[in-house]
N, C-alpha and C positions, 0 to 999 in steps of 0.2 A: 184215776189213768191204769190200764194193768201193766202188769210185767211186758208182757209183749209191745204192748203201747208203745212204752215207754220207752224200749230197746229200738224200735223204731224211729221214733221221733231222734234219740239220739245218733243212728245211723245214718238217717237223712241231714240233720246238723252239719254230721262232719263230713258228708260228701260234699254238702250246699260249701263249708268250710274250704275245705280242698279245690273243690272249684273254684271260688271266688279267690285263691290266695294263688292258683295258677293264672289270672287273670290280671291286668292291670286294671287300677280303680277305674282311668276313664273306659276300658271295653267291656267290664262285666254286664251283664242283661240287665234290665230291669226285673224286679222279682211281681208278681202278680198279687199281692196281698188277700183278694176274693178268692184267687186260686189254691194259698194255702192256708184256707180256713179247713177246721176241722179236718187237719194234718192231711189233707190233699194234696199231694204231688203237682207243679205246675205242667200244662200239659205242654207235648213237644210234637211238633210237625213231623211228621213220618214222610220220607219220599214216596209215593204212591207209583211204582212202576207202570200204571196203568193209563198213568196222565200223561199220555203223550198223544204230540199228532199224527193222521195217517201218514205211511211211506211204505214204500216198497224197498225195503234195506237191501235186498241183494242187486237190485238194477235191472232184474231180468225175470220174465215171465214165461211162461207154459203158450205156445204157440204154435202148437201141433194140435189142432183139434180135440176129437174124441178117438184119434187112433189110440189103441190099446197100451199104455206102460204103465210102469210104477212110479214113473213122473209127471204123471197126469195131474193137471188141476189143482194143483196145491191151492187151499184153502176154501175148497168147493165140499158139500155133503158129499162125502163121498159113496156110501150104504145108500142112500137116497137112488140117487143117479145108476149104481149096480144093479140096484133093482128093480129098476126100469128095463133096462137092457139086458137080454137074457142071455146075449152072449158075454155078459162082464162075470168075471169069479164072482162067486157068496163070500163078501166078507163080515167076520164079527164085529171089528173093531176097525176103525181108521179116523184118522187125522193127520192136521199140519202140524208141523212146530217151526213157529216166529223169534226170530231175535227181537224184537217188538210187540207193540199191542194188537194195532192197527192198520193191519197188512191190507191189500186189497185182494181181491179174487187172482187165480191166477200166478201170483207174484209166489214165486220160488223160494221159500223157505229158509230156514239155517239148515247150512249142509252138511249134514251127517257123517259126510265121508272127507272133510275136510282132516282126519286125524285125530279127532277129539268125541267120543263118542256120546252120541245123545239118546239117553235110551225114556223112554214112556213105560212103568210100570203098572201095571192093569193087577186091583184084586178083586174077585168076584164074589159075591153070596154069600159062595161056599170056601171063600178063603183061598182059592185057586188064582196063583198068580201070573201074569205074562208078559214078559221084558219085551217090548218091541223097539228096535233100532231106528232111526231118523233117517233117511239115503239121502241123495243128495240134493233134491227136492225137498226137505225137508219133511216127508211124507213116511209116515207109518203106516202098518196095519198086521191084522189078523185072520189068518180062517178057523180058527180054534174053536170050540163051544165055547160060551162064557152066559154064568148065573147072574142075573143082572137084580138090585143096583149092583154097580162097580165103584169102588174110589181108583184114584190115578194118582201116580207121582210122577216128575220128569226130573233127570240128574244128569248134568252136566259142570263137567270140571270140578267135581266133589262138592256141588251146589245142588240144593233138592227146593221144586216148587212144588204143592203139593195140592191137588182138588178138593177147595171144603166143603165141596157139598158130593155127595152119592146121584152118579147119574144111573138114569133109567133106559137109556141108551149107548149104541157103542159107535153111533155118528157121530164123531166129535166135532167135526168143520158145523154139524146144524145149528148148534148153540155158541161155540166158539166164531163168532162171525169178524167181519172187518170191525164190525162197532159193538158186538156180544148180542146175547138172545136169552131168552131164559133163565137170566141170573148171570150167565156169564159174563164178564165183564170186555172182554174181547177174546182174540188169539190165543194161544196155548205158546205160551211163552217160556223161555228160554230163563233158567235162573240166574 
């Protein structure tokens, strides 16, 4: 055993002793000897924020059809629709923030004007950053030029959720659908 692995084993043993000392003998979780083989730590179930049922968290939906508004059609693929409508503004980035993972189309998203700013920060292939704020329907958008692929993070109340795979489109809701598509796990969700 090398010095590093001995130290790691000693630290793990010490940590386990502290945890067991904090529990009474009747409530200590069983230790899986197979998981401990070869100095491996036992697996710990992590909370999956995307393992939630579909719901409209806001309890309100967009009901004004295609009348032009920055609040229109939360959850729908903004850029795709804007490209088909010659009167619509030419967006380069657009999407909707939600408080949960599986919100239906047209359900109003997280209210970005409730006093807590919700930022979507996109960094493009040239290192240029764009910081967009969500509006009261949860929608965010930009008209600025962007170089793909892009990465994105959402920040809210000091917490951050980062996109794990670079995107080749700025039409965020085209992948971040109610059930998710193209490897997206669901909606763009607040951290």
